N, C-alpha and C positions, 0 to 999 in steps of 0.2 A: 476268677479274674474276667473283667468285662472285655468282650471282643469289639474292636473298632474296625469297621469295614473300610476298605480303600475309598469307597464313595464318600463316606463321612469325612475322612481325612481331606479329600479333594475339595469338598464343599467348604470345610473350615479354612483351607488355604485360599480359596477364591474369596471368601468373606473377608479374610484378613487383607488381601490385596485390594479389595474395594474400599475397605476402611482406610488403608494407607494412602490410596490415591485421593480419597476425599479430604483427608487432613493435609496432604501435599497441596491440593488445589486451593484450599482455604488459605494456606500460607501464601501462595502466589497472589491470590486476590488481595490479601492484606498488604503485600508489598506494592501491588499495582495502585492501591488507594492511598498509600503513604505520601505525605506532602514533601515536596522538594527532592524527590528521588527520580532521577532521569534514567533512561535505558542503559547508558554507559555505566552508571554507578551500580545499577542492578546486576549487570554482567560482572563487574568487579567483585561484588559481594558474593555472587554464586561461585565464582572462581576461588574465592578465599574460603568459603564455608561449605561448599558442596551442595547445599540444598536450601530452599526457602525456610524450611522448618528450623534448620540450624541458625539461620539469620535472625528469625523472630525470637528465638530463644537465647540469643547471645547477650552478653553483658555489654555495657557501654564501652568499657575499656578494650574489649576484643574488637568491637566494631570500629573503634577509633584507630586501630592499627591498619585498616584498609586505606589504600591510597585515595586521597581526596575527601576523607571524612573528618578525622580529628574528634576531640572530646565533645565540643559544642554541638557539632552536627550529629554525632552519635546519639547524644541525649535527645535532640529534636526528633531523630528518626524513631527511636524507641517510643517516644510519647505519641507519635502519629500513627503507629501500628496498632490497629484495632481489630483483634482477632474475632471479637464478638460480632462486630459489624460485618466482617468478611464471612463469618458463619451464616448470618442471616441472609446476606446477599446470595450465597451459594444455595441455600435451601430454597429460596424463592425462585431463583433462576432455573434450577432443576425441576421444580414443581411446574414451571411454565413451559417445560419441554424445550428449553434452550441448553445446549451443551456448552461446556467450558473446557478449553484446552490451554496448555501452557508449554514452555520449552522442553520440559521433561516428559510430556505426554507422548504416547505412541503415535498419535495422529497429528502431531505438530508438523506443519509443512516443511519439507526439506529446504525450500527456497528461503525460509526465514531463519535458518539455523546459524548462519554466519554473517548476518547483517550487523553493522555497527550500532544500529538503533532499533532493534526489533521491538514489537509490542511485548508487554509482560504477560498478558493473557489475551485470548480471543474468545468471543461469544459467538455461537453458531446456531443457525437453524439449517437443517440439512446436514450433508456430510462432505468433508474433503477426503478424497480417495488417493491412493498412491499414484494413479495415472495422471492426477492433476498436476504433477510436477512438470509435465509437458504442456506448458501454458504460455499464452501470449496475452499481454495486457493491451487493451484497446481504449484509448482516451481521446478526448476532443471537446469541441465546443458544445455548450448547451444550446446556444442560438446558432444552430448549424444550418447549412443550406440543404436543399433536397438532394443535391449531388453528394454531399458529405454523408448524409443519412443512408442513402442508397448504397454507397460504397462501403461504409462501415458494416452494414448488414450483409452485403454480398461476400465480402472478404471473411467476416466472422463465420458465415455459413460454410464457406469452403474449407476454412481451417478446422471447424468442428467436424466436418465430414472426414477429414484426415486425422481425427482423434486428437486434436489439439483443444485444450480447455481454454475458454475465453474468460479473461478476468477484466472487470471494469467496476465503475463506481455507482452504477444504477441511476445516474443523473439523467435528466431530460436530454434529448438530442443524441449525440454520438454514442454515449454509454448505453442507453436503452436500445438503440438500433443494434449494437453489438450483441447484447444479451438475447434479443429477439432472434437475431440471425442464427445463433447457436441452437436455440430451442427449436427453431423451425425444422431442423434436421435431426432432432433428438440428441444433440451434442451437449456437452457439459459446460457449465458457466458458473463463475463465482462472482458474487456481488459484494464489494467492500463498502459498507455504508459509512457515512459521516455522522451517524446518530446511533442511539441504542436500538436494540431489536424490538422493543415495544412499539417503535415508531416505523412508519414506512415513508421514505422521502425519495422522490415525490409521491404524493398520495395516490396518484393514478397508476402507480406500478405495483399496487398490492396484489393484483391478480397475477402479474408476471412473477413476483417473488413466490407466491403460493404455488404456482405451477412448477417452479424450479424445485421446491421442497417436495411437493406431492409426487412428482415424477422421478424423484431421486436423481436429478440431473445436475447437482451442484450444491451450493450453500449460500446463505446470506450471512455475512461476517461483519463483526465490529469489534474494535478493541475497547469501546466505551461501554459502561454499564447499561443494562437494557433500558433504564428509565431516562437516559440522556436524550433530550429533544434535539431536533435539527438546529444547528447554529453555525454561522459562517466560519468561526475559527476552528470548528471540528473537521472541516472538509480537507484542507491542505494536508494534514498529517496522514490521512488515509491513503494518499497517493504513494507514500513510501511502501505501504503494504501491497498495493497493486504492483509496484515495480518489483518488490521482493518475491512475490508469488510467481512471477513470470520469468521465462527465459529471455524474453525481449518485449519491447513496448512499441506498438504502432500508434503514431499520432495522426489523427484524421481531423483536419481543420482546427486551427488554434491561432489566436493573435500572438503578438510578440511578447506579451507579459502575462500569458495565461498559466494556470496551474498545470496544464498539460506539458508545457515546456519544462517546468520544474520537475515533473515526473520523469521526463526524458533525461534531464540532466542527472537526477538521482540514479536512474537505471544505468546510465553509461559510466558516469564518473565515480559514483560511490559503490555501486553494486556489481559493476562489470557485466551488465546485460547489453544485449543488442538493442539498437534503436532504429525504427523504421518510420518513414514519413510518406504520406500520400500527397502527391502534387495536386494542385487545383488550378483554377484560372489565375493567370499572372496578375490580373487587376482585382482579384477578390481579397478584401481584407480578412476574410475568414481563413485564407490559406497563407497569410503572411508568415505565421510561425512555422508551418511545415516547410515552406520554401527556404526559410532561414536555416533549418536543420539540414536541408539538402545542399544549399550553397556553401555552408561551412564544413561540410563533410561530417557533421554530427549524426546524421541519420541516412540510412540507405533508402533510396527511392523505391517505392513499391507501386506496382501497377495492378498486380493480382496476388492472390494468396500464394501462388506458386513461388513468387519472389521470396516470401518469408519461409516457405517450406524448404527452398533450396539452401537457405542459411541453416535451418534446423537439421535437415537430413542429408544435405548434399544435393547437387543437381540431379534431376531425373531425365531419362530419355524423352525426346520429343515424341508425342503420341499421334498427333494429327497432321494432315498435310498442310493446313494453313499455318500452323506453328513452324513446321519444318521449312517452309518457304520464306519465313520472315527473317531478314538478315540479323536482327537484334537478338535472336534466340539461338542458343547453342545447346546441343545435346550433351556436350562435355564440360560445360561451365555454367555458372549462375546466369539466369536471364537478366539480372539487373547489375549494372556497373556500380561501383562505389560512388557515393555522391561527389567525392573530391575529384573524380575523373570526368564529371559532367561539366558542361558549360554553365557559368553562373546564371541563375534566374534573374530576370529584370528586377531592378531595384524598386521597392514599393515606398512611396513617400510616407513619412511618419504621420502627416496629417490625415492620410487616407486610411491608416491602419485601424483607427478607432471608429471609422464611419460604420454605422449600423451595429456596433458592438456595445457591450456593457461598458460603463466608464472604467478606465484602467484604475487599479487600486492606488496608483501613485497620485491620482487626482483627489483622493479622499483624505481628509485630515486624520492624523494619527489618533487612535483611541487613547485614553489614559493609561491602559495597560501597555500599549505599544510604546508610549512615551517613556514609561518606566523601564522597559526592556532596552530601549535605545540608550537611555542614560547609563544603565548597567554596563552595556557593551562599550560605551565611551570610557567608562572607568577602568576597563581592562579585563572584564569577564567575557570570554569568547565562546566557550562550549556550552552545550545544553545543560549539563549538570551544574556548572558554576553559576549559570544564570538562574537555574531553579533555586539554588541555595541563596543567592543574593536577593531574589524576588520573593521567595516563600510561596511561589505559585506551583500548582501541580505540573508534572512534566508534560502532560497532554496539552495543557493551555500554552505552556512555553513553546513547545514544538510548533503548535498551530500558529501562534503569533509571529514567531521568527520566520516561518515559511511565508506568511502573508507579507511580512516586511521585505523578504527577499523578492517575492513576486512584484512588489510595488517599486523595487529599485532602491530602497533605503539601505538594505544590507546586501552583502555579497558573501559567498562561502570562501573559506580559506582552504589551503592544501591539507590542513590537519582536521578538516570537517568542522571547523568552528565558524564563527560569524564575525564580520567586521563592517564598519560603516563604509558604504560605497563612496569613493572619492569623486 
């Protein structure tokens, strides 16, 4: 009788686990690439069937029993699931040393587990570690002032020294300053790209991204397939991932209709995260958005990293004489008051807000795709999944365009996380 060593048994178990994970990942990829399937519907399907493998192997009649599907949509879903294409994508991505994680993966970030609209998969260069749960998102203008860039770098550097991971989008301006600030002290930072990982946007950040991976100080992340090029509609949806990965979001310079304010609104209203805002000059258009957050009580005023750490960890004792002498600093309470307790900042005229900034999205004509989505919402479809079904567009495109329409002031969010036309 043949003797089987414990080592052989363990090796076989590990091999089986690797094979099972591979098949599970391919099924997640197939779902992510299916047409007309939004994140809410994917979550319902997982709740009903337990795993993506069960979903892709289900009959149309079983799929039709899930809320929001029906027989017609079930048939379309099955026809759009392409396991062979998902298999090819998996093999190519792994060969290019890009990792793929999904909600059932051991490395899936804790901050994304309970979002209403999480990504279906994430592609990674580098690693997301358990300590990255202690993270702050830093967002702001691409066309920032020297003040904004210096403050974003300094605050990110101090947070990184306190073992807080910095999360941002890798864009020019505030984002890049935040990533560089963390790296300068050997801290961790996560870049959430608005394009696939075969691309680097902006191109001048290639060395920065390579440094993050080579030094094992974070990860470059995207929910888009690696070959997806940079495109305007791909950037707004990544803001929800920045907010989801973070315990709170710091806004450093933003105009009143910027994507940064949408990120802040997502963080606070949809995800229950803290929002922080850095004040600037009262006559600076670049700080109109952050002053709005402070005036309305939507964001806590931040002067230093200590203000954020006081919220994350509780207030710390005063350490130096200059701080102890300052009347605004207390050893027994946060150094920053709530924004609602502060005097309102001076009003900034609307005509001044756009001076020196990029044209507001509202000034641009709607694209054909946006016109289609507005017509669908007028007809009564208000959530991402119903808009996906009515338009036949991929969920990523729909989320991107709806976010852009919200930024431009055409749409507004409802209490049920749907969209409606702004009155």
